[in-house]
C-alpha positions as CSV (number, residue, x, y, z in Angstrom):
1,M,164.4,171.0,95.2
2,Q,166.2,168.6,97.5
3,I,163.0,168.1,99.6
4,T,161.2,166.9,96.5
5,R,164.0,164.4,95.7
6,V,163.7,162.9,99.2
7,I,160.0,162.6,98.9
8,T,160.2,160.9,95.5
9,E,162.8,158.4,96.7
10,R,160.5,157.4,99.6
11,L,157.5,157.0,97.3
12,S,158.8,155.3,94.1
13,G,162.6,154.8,94.5
14,E,163.3,156.6,91.3
15,N,163.7,160.2,90.2
16,M,162.4,160.6,86.7
17,L,163.1,164.3,86.2
18,T,166.5,166.0,86.4
19,D,166.7,169.2,88.4
20,S,166.6,171.1,85.1
21,Q,163.5,169.3,83.8
22,F,161.8,169.7,87.1
23,A,162.4,173.4,87.1
24,T,161.3,173.7,83.5
25,Y,158.0,172.0,84.3
26,H,157.2,174.4,87.1
27,T,158.3,177.6,85.2
28,E,157.0,176.8,81.7
29,G,154.2,174.4,82.7
30,F,155.5,171.6,80.4
31,V,158.6,169.7,79.6
32,V,159.5,167.1,77.0
33,V,161.6,164.2,78.1
34,P,163.1,162.4,75.1
35,D,163.4,158.7,74.4
36,V,161.8,157.2,77.5
37,I,159.9,154.2,76.1
38,P,162.1,151.9,74.1
39,P,161.1,150.8,70.5
40,A,160.0,147.3,71.5
41,D,157.7,148.5,74.2
42,L,156.4,151.3,72.0
43,A,155.4,148.7,69.4
44,L,153.4,146.9,72.0
45,V,151.6,150.1,73.0
46,R,150.8,150.9,69.3
47,D,149.4,147.5,68.7
48,D,147.2,147.8,71.8
49,V,146.0,151.2,70.7
50,E,144.9,149.9,67.3
51,T,142.9,147.3,69.2
52,L,141.3,150.0,71.3
53,F,140.5,152.0,68.2
54,A,138.6,149.1,66.8
55,L,136.7,148.4,70.0
56,D,133.1,149.7,70.0
57,H,132.6,151.1,73.5
58,P,131.2,154.3,75.0
59,G,134.7,155.8,75.5
60,R,135.5,155.8,71.8
61,M,134.8,159.2,70.2
62,L,134.7,159.9,66.4
63,E,135.5,162.9,64.4
64,T,132.6,164.9,62.8
65,D,132.8,162.6,59.7
66,G,131.4,159.8,61.8
67,T,134.0,157.3,60.9
68,T,137.4,158.5,61.9
69,V,138.5,157.8,65.5
70,R,139.1,161.0,67.4
71,G,140.0,159.5,70.8
72,V,139.6,156.6,73.1
73,H,139.0,157.2,76.8
74,G,139.3,155.0,79.9
75,C,142.0,152.9,78.3
76,H,143.6,151.7,81.6
77,Q,140.2,150.3,82.6
78,V,139.9,148.0,79.6
79,S,143.5,147.2,78.7
80,S,145.9,145.3,81.0
81,L,148.9,146.6,79.0
82,F,147.7,150.2,79.4
83,D,147.2,149.5,83.2
84,R,150.9,148.3,83.4
85,L,152.0,151.4,81.4
86,T,150.4,153.8,84.0
87,R,152.5,152.0,86.7
88,L,155.9,151.9,85.0
89,P,158.4,153.3,87.5
90,R,159.6,156.1,85.2
91,L,156.0,157.5,84.6
92,L,154.8,156.9,88.1
93,G,158.0,158.3,89.6
94,A,157.6,161.5,87.6
95,A,154.0,162.0,88.8
96,E,155.0,161.3,92.4
97,Q,157.9,163.7,92.1
98,V,155.9,166.6,90.7
99,L,152.8,166.1,92.9
100,E,154.9,165.1,96.0
101,S,152.4,162.4,97.0
102,K,151.1,159.0,96.0
103,V,148.9,159.2,92.9
104,Y,146.2,157.4,91.0
105,V,144.9,157.5,87.4
106,Y,142.2,160.1,87.1
107,Q,141.9,159.8,83.3
108,S,143.5,157.9,80.5
109,K,143.0,158.3,76.8
110,V,144.5,158.3,73.3
111,N,144.0,161.4,71.1
112,A,144.2,160.0,67.6
113,K,144.9,163.2,65.4
114,L,145.0,160.9,62.3
115,A,146.7,162.0,59.1
116,L,144.7,164.5,57.1
117,R,141.6,163.8,59.2
118,G,142.5,164.8,62.8
119,D,140.4,167.9,63.8
120,V,141.2,170.8,66.1
121,W,141.2,171.0,69.9
122,P,140.3,174.6,70.8
123,W,142.4,176.6,73.3
124,H,141.5,175.6,76.8
125,Q,142.8,174.5,80.3
126,D,142.1,171.0,81.5
127,Y,141.5,171.9,85.1
128,I,138.4,174.0,84.6
129,F,136.6,171.0,83.3
130,W,137.7,168.8,86.3
131,E,136.8,171.6,88.8
132,R,133.4,172.5,87.4
133,E,132.2,169.2,86.1
134,D,133.9,166.7,88.4
135,G,134.4,168.4,91.7
136,M,138.2,168.3,91.7
137,R,139.2,170.5,94.7
138,T,142.7,171.7,93.6
139,P,144.8,171.4,90.5
140,R,147.1,168.9,92.2
141,A,147.2,166.7,89.1
142,M,149.3,166.4,86.1
143,N,149.3,165.0,82.5
144,I,151.9,162.7,81.2
145,A,151.7,162.1,77.4
146,L,153.5,159.5,75.4
147,F,154.3,160.3,71.7
148,L,153.2,157.3,69.8
149,D,154.4,158.9,66.6
150,D,156.9,161.7,65.9
151,A,155.2,165.0,66.8
152,T,156.3,167.6,64.3
153,D,155.4,171.2,63.4
154,F,153.2,169.8,60.6
155,N,151.0,167.0,62.1
156,G,148.9,168.9,64.6
157,P,151.2,169.0,67.7
158,L,150.0,170.3,71.0
159,L,150.5,174.1,71.2
160,F,151.1,175.7,74.6
161,L,151.2,179.2,76.0
162,P,154.3,178.7,78.1
163,G,153.9,179.8,81.7
164,S,150.1,180.3,81.5
165,H,149.6,177.8,84.3
166,L,150.9,180.5,86.6
167,L,147.8,182.6,85.8
168,G,145.6,180.2,87.6
169,T,142.2,179.3,86.2
170,V,141.2,181.6,83.3
171,R,137.4,182.0,83.8
172,T,135.4,181.1,80.7
173,E,131.7,180.8,80.4
174,R,130.1,177.4,79.7
175,R,129.1,177.4,76.1
176,S,126.2,174.9,76.4
177,A,123.6,174.0,79.0
178,G,122.8,170.5,80.2
179,D,124.9,167.5,80.9
180,D,126.3,166.7,77.5
181,W,129.7,165.4,78.6
182,A,130.4,164.2,75.1
183,A,130.5,167.7,73.7
184,N,133.8,168.2,75.7
185,L,135.4,165.4,73.8
186,K,134.8,167.0,70.4
187,A,136.0,170.1,68.5
188,D,133.6,172.5,70.3
189,L,134.6,172.5,73.9
190,N,132.4,174.0,76.6
191,Y,135.2,176.0,78.4
192,Q,137.4,177.4,75.6
193,L,139.2,180.7,75.6
194,S,137.7,183.5,73.6
195,P,139.8,185.1,70.8
196,R,140.2,188.2,72.9
197,Q,141.5,186.1,75.9
198,L,143.8,184.1,73.7
199,A,145.2,187.2,72.0
200,S,145.9,188.9,75.3
201,V,147.7,186.0,76.9
202,A,149.6,185.0,73.7
203,A,150.9,188.6,73.3
204,D,152.6,188.3,76.7
205,L,153.7,184.6,76.7
206,G,153.9,183.5,73.0
207,I,153.0,180.2,71.6
208,R,155.2,177.1,71.5
209,A,154.7,173.7,69.9
210,A,155.4,170.5,71.8
211,T,157.4,168.4,69.4
212,G,159.4,165.3,69.9
213,T,160.3,161.8,68.7
214,A,158.1,158.7,69.2
215,G,158.7,157.2,72.6
216,S,159.3,160.6,74.3
217,L,157.2,161.9,77.2
218,L,155.5,165.2,77.4
219,L,154.6,166.4,81.0
220,F,152.2,169.3,81.4
221,D,150.3,171.2,84.1
222,P,146.5,171.0,83.9
223,R,146.2,174.8,84.1
224,L,148.5,175.3,81.1
225,I,146.5,176.8,78.2
226,H,146.8,174.5,75.2
227,G,145.2,173.4,72.0
228,S,146.0,171.9,68.6
229,G,145.2,172.5,64.9
230,T,144.1,170.0,62.3
231,N,146.6,167.4,61.0
232,M,147.3,168.5,57.5
233,S,150.2,166.1,57.1
234,P,150.3,162.5,55.8
235,Q,151.6,161.3,59.2
236,D,149.5,160.4,62.2
237,R,150.1,162.2,65.5
238,R,148.7,159.8,68.1
239,L,149.2,160.9,71.6
240,L,148.6,158.7,74.7
241,L,147.7,160.7,77.8
242,I,147.6,159.7,81.4
243,T,146.3,162.1,84.0
244,Y,147.6,161.4,87.5
245,N,145.9,162.9,90.5
246,S,147.1,163.1,94.1
247,V,145.4,160.6,96.3
248,D,144.7,163.5,98.6
249,N,142.8,165.4,95.9
250,A,140.0,163.0,94.9
251,P,137.0,165.0,93.7
252,V,134.0,165.6,95.9
253,P,130.6,164.2,94.8
254,V,128.7,166.2,92.2
255,P,125.3,166.0,90.7
256,N,125.2,164.1,87.4
257,P,128.8,162.9,87.5
258,R,130.5,162.1,84.2
259,P,131.1,158.5,83.2
260,E,133.7,156.3,84.9
261,F,135.9,156.2,81.8
262,L,136.3,160.0,82.1
263,V,136.6,160.3,85.9
264,S,137.9,157.3,87.7
265,T,136.4,156.9,91.1
266,D,139.0,154.5,92.2
267,S,141.6,156.7,94.1
268,T,143.7,153.8,95.4
269,A,147.4,154.7,95.3
270,L,149.2,153.1,92.4
271,T,152.1,150.7,93.0
272,A,155.0,150.4,90.5
273,W,155.0,147.7,87.9
274,E,158.6,146.5,87.9
275,A,158.3,143.5,85.6
276,G,158.4,145.4,82.3
277,L,155.6,146.4,79.9
278,G,155.5,143.1,78.1
279,A,155.4,140.9,81.2
């Protein structure tokens, strides 16, 4: 633990996670850090997200009704505020602390999960997509999610099988042929666990909901098995996600690569943004 602290101080100058949070992340595969982004900054991010939701571009995906926004991808590439957010010392420091290296943004997105309309995300692991579709060599990456709204038991929170990241990659068969990358951004994912696989792992590890107040951060391992149900509540559950990858773990070239807004090819190490989100 002390080694990680020394590395983090050299990289970013700030330790985001306490020893307890750091240990929880590695044993459970996820940890919620409460009240990280202050209300004024959170309001700026929410306004920016609404602008992105209204922007017609290839990274915006709709629910099956054809009108409700399901998610927006590649946000840091089109929004200067989002770019600054990815480089805030508290987020960047957490990524460097966990991955013990300099990092870059591999993916960024907002999952909308809007009130009464947000659809399911099947049970899956993120890393299998990155490994098979993008050529990522190792799971030396991590997700940091910002709760834009309170995430409760009732508005479609992320559900985890705690500790499932320690199982490694659970092998699942590709559900469709071809290069339809958009299918993996909808409710029918290519690499999802079968009911039998889910039942077996859940029997051993249980299921836990990741809940927290708006402005809190959720950190989780890309091998952690997770999913979410429909949002049957009258409250939105918007979740902003940044995937950080080690600069030493950039994917190898693959045939028919996915779009830039899903797999950033710029692996330049991030530098901290010290001036504040609204600067």
